[in-house]
C-alpha positions in Angstrom: 0.3 -0.2 -0.1 1.6 3.3 -1.0 2.4 5.9 1.8 -0.3 8.7 2.1 0.8 12.2 1.6 0.8 13.3 5.2 2.8 10.1 6.2 5.3 11.0 3.6 5.7 14.7 4.7 5.9 13.6 8.4 8.9 11.5 7.2 10.7 14.1 5.4 10.3 16.3 8.3 11.8 13.7 10.5 14.6 13.5 8.2 15.3 17.2 7.9 15.4 17.6 11.7 18.5 15.1 11.9 20.2 16.9 9.2 23.5 18.3 10.5 24.2 22.0 10.2 20.7 22.5 8.6 20.7 26.3 9.5 24.0 26.8 7.9 23.3 24.5 4.9 20.0 25.9 4.3 20.5 25.7 0.5 21.5 22.1 0.7 18.4 21.4 3.0 15.9 23.2 0.8 17.5 21.2 -2.3 16.8 17.9 -0.5 13.5 18.7 0.3 12.8 20.0 -3.1 14.2 16.6 -4.7 12.6 14.5 -2.3 9.1 16.3 -3.2 9.6 16.0 -6.7 10.4 12.4 -6.7 7.3 11.7 -4.7 4.7 9.9 -6.6 1.9 12.1 -5.3 0.4 15.1 -6.9 -0.2 17.7 -4.2 
């Protein structure tokens, strides 16, 4: 069964929460989030 969109977003938030230096590397963090959402099979 595919992951529901809210669950997918929750997982992404959990992943981002543990990124080291996310404040200093905000561009890398944003790029990661963008790619994860772009590769998502759901249209929101």
